C-alpha positions as CSV (number, residue, x, y, z in Angstrom):
1,M,89.7,122.4,97.9
2,N,93.5,121.6,98.1
3,K,95.3,123.7,95.6
4,R,97.9,121.0,95.2
5,L,95.4,119.1,93.1
6,I,95.8,121.9,90.5
7,A,99.4,120.9,90.0
8,I,98.4,117.3,89.5
9,A,95.7,118.3,86.9
10,I,98.0,120.6,85.0
11,A,100.9,118.2,85.1
12,A,98.7,115.4,83.7
13,L,97.7,117.6,80.8
14,L,101.2,118.7,80.0
15,V,103.3,115.6,80.6
16,L,102.8,111.8,80.8
17,T,105.7,111.2,83.2
18,P,105.8,110.7,87.0
19,A,105.6,113.9,89.1
20,V,109.3,114.3,89.8
21,A,111.3,117.5,89.8
22,Y,112.7,118.3,86.4
23,A,113.0,121.3,84.0
24,Q,112.1,121.3,80.4
25,T,113.1,124.1,78.1
26,S,112.5,124.7,74.4
27,G,114.9,127.6,73.8
28,D,115.3,131.0,75.3
29,D,111.9,132.1,73.9
30,G,110.0,128.9,74.6
31,L,108.6,127.0,77.6
32,L,110.3,126.6,81.0
33,L,108.4,124.0,83.1
34,R,109.3,123.0,86.6
35,I,107.6,120.3,88.7
36,G,108.9,120.4,92.3
37,G,112.0,122.2,93.5
38,T,113.0,125.7,92.5
39,V,113.8,127.5,89.2
40,T,115.5,130.8,88.5
41,V,115.4,133.0,85.4
42,D,118.5,135.2,85.5
43,A,118.7,138.8,84.4
44,D,120.1,138.0,81.0
45,E,117.5,135.4,80.2
46,T,114.2,135.7,78.3
47,V,111.5,133.1,78.5
48,E,108.1,133.1,76.8
49,T,106.2,131.0,79.3
50,L,107.2,129.9,82.8
51,I,105.1,127.2,84.6
52,V,106.0,126.1,88.1
53,L,104.0,123.3,89.8
54,D,104.6,122.6,93.5
55,G,107.8,124.6,93.6
56,D,109.3,128.1,93.9
57,A,110.6,130.5,91.4
58,T,112.8,133.6,91.2
59,V,112.7,135.8,88.2
60,R,115.3,138.5,87.5
61,G,114.9,138.5,83.7
62,T,112.1,138.8,81.2
63,V,109.1,136.4,81.0
64,D,105.9,136.9,79.1
65,D,103.6,134.7,81.1
66,V,104.2,133.1,84.5
67,V,102.0,130.5,86.3
68,V,102.9,129.3,89.7
69,V,100.8,126.7,91.5
70,S,101.4,125.7,95.1
71,G,104.6,127.7,95.4
72,D,106.1,131.1,96.0
73,I,107.6,133.5,93.4
74,T,110.0,136.4,93.8
75,L,110.3,139.0,91.0
76,D,113.5,141.0,91.4
77,D,114.0,143.8,88.8
78,A,112.1,141.5,86.5
79,T,109.8,142.3,83.6
80,V,106.7,140.1,83.3
81,R,103.6,140.5,81.2
82,N,101.1,138.3,83.1
83,L,101.5,136.6,86.4
84,T,99.1,133.9,87.9
85,V,99.8,132.5,91.3
86,V,97.6,129.9,93.1
87,S,98.3,129.1,96.7
88,G,101.5,130.9,97.1
89,E,103.3,134.1,98.1
90,V,104.3,136.9,95.5
91,A,107.2,139.2,96.3
92,L,107.8,142.1,93.9
93,T,111.1,143.8,94.6
94,G,113.4,146.3,93.0
95,S,112.1,147.9,89.8
96,T,109.9,144.9,88.8
97,L,107.3,145.6,86.2
98,I,104.1,143.5,85.5
99,S,103.0,145.1,82.3
100,Q,99.5,143.6,82.3
101,D,97.6,141.7,85.1
102,L,98.3,139.8,88.3
103,H,95.9,136.9,89.2
104,L,96.2,135.8,92.7
105,V,94.2,132.9,94.2
106,D,94.6,131.9,97.8
107,G,97.9,133.9,98.1
108,N,99.5,137.0,99.4
109,L,101.2,139.9,97.6
110,N,104.2,141.8,99.0
111,Q,105.0,144.7,96.7
112,G,108.0,147.0,97.0
113,V,107.8,150.7,96.6
114,D,109.5,150.7,93.2
115,A,107.7,147.7,91.8
116,R,104.8,148.4,89.5
117,I,101.7,146.6,88.2
118,A,100.5,148.3,85.0
119,G,97.3,146.3,84.8
120,S,94.9,145.0,87.4
121,V,95.2,142.8,90.4
122,Y,92.6,140.0,90.6
123,E,92.3,138.3,93.9
124,G,90.1,135.5,95.3
125,G,87.9,133.5,93.0
126,E,88.5,130.3,95.0
127,V,84.9,129.1,94.7
128,G,84.8,129.3,90.9
129,F,88.3,128.0,90.5
130,G,87.5,125.1,92.8
131,I,84.5,124.2,90.6
132,A,86.6,124.4,87.5
133,L,89.2,122.3,89.1
134,G,86.6,119.7,90.2
135,V,85.4,119.5,86.6
136,I,88.9,119.1,85.3
137,S,89.7,116.4,87.9
138,V,86.6,114.4,86.9
139,L,87.3,114.7,83.2
140,L,90.9,113.6,83.8
141,Y,89.9,110.7,85.9
142,I,87.3,109.6,83.2
143,G,90.0,109.9,80.6
144,L,92.4,107.8,82.6
145,S,89.7,105.2,83.3
146,V,88.9,104.9,79.6
147,A,92.6,104.5,78.8
148,I,93.0,101.7,81.3
149,V,89.9,100.0,80.0
150,V,91.3,100.2,76.5
151,L,94.6,98.7,77.8
152,A,92.6,95.9,79.5
153,F,90.9,95.2,76.1
154,A,94.2,95.1,74.4
155,I,95.6,92.6,77.0
156,A,92.5,90.5,76.7
157,A,92.9,90.5,72.9
158,V,96.6,89.6,72.6
159,A,97.3,87.8,75.9
160,G,93.9,86.7,77.2
161,R,94.9,83.2,78.3
162,Q,98.1,84.5,79.9
163,S,96.2,87.2,81.8
164,N,93.6,84.6,82.9
165,A,96.4,82.4,84.2
166,A,98.1,85.3,86.0
167,G,94.8,86.5,87.5
168,L,93.9,83.0,88.6
169,A,97.2,82.8,90.5
170,I,96.2,85.9,92.6
171,T,93.4,83.9,94.2
172,S,94.7,80.3,94.0
173,D,98.4,80.9,95.0
174,T,98.2,84.2,97.0
175,G,101.3,83.5,99.0
176,S,103.5,82.9,96.0
177,V,102.1,86.0,94.3
178,A,102.8,88.1,97.4
179,L,106.4,86.8,97.6
180,A,106.9,87.5,93.9
181,A,105.6,91.0,94.2
182,L,107.9,91.7,97.1
183,I,110.9,90.4,95.3
184,L,110.0,92.3,92.1
185,W,109.4,95.7,93.9
186,V,112.6,95.4,95.9
187,T,114.8,94.1,93.1
188,V,113.9,96.4,90.2
189,P,114.2,99.7,92.2
190,L,117.5,98.4,93.6
191,V,118.8,97.8,90.1
192,A,117.7,101.4,89.2
193,L,119.5,102.7,92.3
194,L,122.7,100.8,91.5
195,A,122.5,102.1,87.9
196,F,122.3,105.7,89.2
197,I,125.5,105.2,91.1
198,T,127.5,104.7,87.9
199,V,127.5,107.5,85.3
200,I,127.1,105.1,82.4
201,G,124.1,103.5,84.0
202,I,122.1,106.8,84.7
203,P,120.0,106.5,81.4
204,T,119.2,102.9,82.4
205,G,118.1,104.0,85.9
206,L,116.0,106.8,84.5
207,M,114.3,104.4,82.1
208,I,113.5,102.0,84.9
209,V,112.1,104.7,87.1
210,A,110.2,106.7,84.5
211,M,109.0,103.9,82.2
212,I,109.4,100.3,83.4
213,L,108.1,100.7,86.9
214,P,105.0,102.7,85.9
215,A,104.3,100.3,83.1
216,L,104.6,97.3,85.4
217,A,102.2,99.0,87.9
218,I,99.6,99.8,85.3
219,V,99.7,96.4,83.6
220,G,99.6,94.7,87.0
221,Y,96.6,96.8,88.0
222,T,94.9,95.8,84.8
223,V,95.5,92.1,85.3
224,A,94.0,92.4,88.8
225,G,91.0,94.1,87.3
226,L,90.7,91.3,84.8
227,R,90.7,88.7,87.6
228,L,88.1,90.7,89.5
229,G,85.9,90.7,86.4
230,T,86.3,87.0,85.7
231,W,85.6,86.2,89.3
232,I,82.4,88.1,89.2
233,L,81.2,86.6,85.9
234,Y,82.5,83.1,86.1
235,R,82.7,82.4,89.8
236,G,82.3,78.6,90.3
237,R,82.5,78.1,86.5
238,P,86.2,78.5,85.6
239,D,85.8,76.3,82.6
240,E,83.5,78.9,81.0
241,T,86.1,81.7,81.2
242,P,86.8,82.8,77.6
243,D,90.3,83.1,76.2
244,H,89.6,86.8,75.4
245,P,87.6,88.1,78.5
246,Y,86.5,91.5,77.1
247,L,83.4,91.8,79.3
248,A,85.4,90.8,82.4
249,A,88.0,93.4,81.6
250,F,85.4,96.1,81.3
251,I,83.6,95.1,84.5
252,G,86.7,94.5,86.7
253,V,88.7,97.5,85.7
254,G,85.6,99.7,85.7
255,L,84.9,98.7,89.3
256,L,88.5,99.3,90.4
257,Q,88.3,102.7,88.9
258,L,85.1,103.5,90.6
259,V,86.5,102.4,94.0
260,G,89.6,104.5,93.1
261,W,87.6,107.6,93.3
262,I,87.0,107.1,97.1
263,P,89.7,108.9,99.1
264,V,92.2,106.7,101.0
265,L,90.3,103.5,100.3
266,G,90.8,104.0,96.5
267,F,94.5,104.5,96.9
268,L,94.8,101.4,99.1
269,V,92.8,99.2,96.7
270,A,94.8,100.5,93.6
271,T,98.1,99.8,95.4
272,L,97.1,96.3,96.4
273,A,95.7,95.6,92.9
274,G,98.9,96.8,91.3
275,L,101.1,94.7,93.7
276,A,98.9,91.6,93.2
277,G,98.9,91.9,89.4
278,T,102.6,92.5,89.1
279,G,103.3,89.7,91.5
280,A,101.1,87.3,89.5
281,I,102.9,88.3,86.2
282,A,106.3,87.8,87.8
283,L,105.2,84.4,89.1
284,L,103.9,83.4,85.7
285,V,107.1,84.5,84.0
286,W,109.2,82.7,86.5
287,R,107.3,79.4,86.2
288,G,107.4,79.7,82.5
289,F,111.1,80.3,82.6
290,R,111.6,77.2,84.8
291,G,109.3,75.2,82.5
292,G,106.7,74.7,85.3
293,D,103.0,74.4,84.8
294,T,100.9,77.6,84.9
295,P,97.3,77.4,85.9
296,T,94.6,78.4,83.4
297,A,91.1,79.5,84.2
298,S,89.7,77.2,81.6
299,E,91.2,74.0,83.0
300,P,89.0,72.5,85.7
301,T,90.6,70.5,88.5
302,P,90.6,66.8,87.5
303,A,88.3,64.6,89.5
304,I,89.7,61.9,91.7
305,E,88.5,58.5,90.6
306,A,86.9,56.4,93.2
307,A,88.6,53.1,94.1
308,P,87.0,50.1,92.5
309,T,84.7,48.2,94.8
310,T,84.9,44.5,95.1
């Protein structure tokens, strides 16, 4: 099993932000977390816990517990209590001391003559670790699915008619939805990029990248799921679509999440659903701003009266 998935699992448990490179510290004796990139603990620094996901680390100071996943670590005249490395290289140089144990999974150890490991070295364990990772991945995906279904219920409760209208646009005005999605996903990241160029706009750019774009993608994905559910339940009977489509939300989003478990296909479906949903929302907002009519699933197409006969 790809050990990079471990980074995803641990990151999902620790933070609710995109997997971008950043460092988070809580004082000299607290937590140092790095996702991507490299991190260094200098000789005059003391850290309680160091976690590096999909990145490399160099430690010259003192760290109680170190975990490195999908990356390499070099300990140079360092003092570490416990070290765990998954899918990476470990280099112990100088007078480095590991006072307790080294856990090494799918990695290699290069130990200098003056470096010491006071405890034990545990190597291997890929099968058991893979099973544990598989269980964690399943639980995380179930939790994510439950959260998205709850979000769908909330949207159905407070904006059921609007979500119905946006979802209907996905199938009734696909071209306009695609154009709106293109404009949205080009314009908003461009605004973020321009904000990053100016020092005063960096917080705005970070907010767009870390909050607004992910929120748009999730809400759009949910709207697409709602449309899928209403299409399944009320296909050919749009006038029967309820203003608060809870059952449609459960079925549609649930099916998208089930498909999302399939490699490659799930990613493609989730991406298309997010694009379609955000495009539909943008189109609905634009039409509302212009004062145009927005379609509703409960409004049937008016019948054309036949010409009177003579």
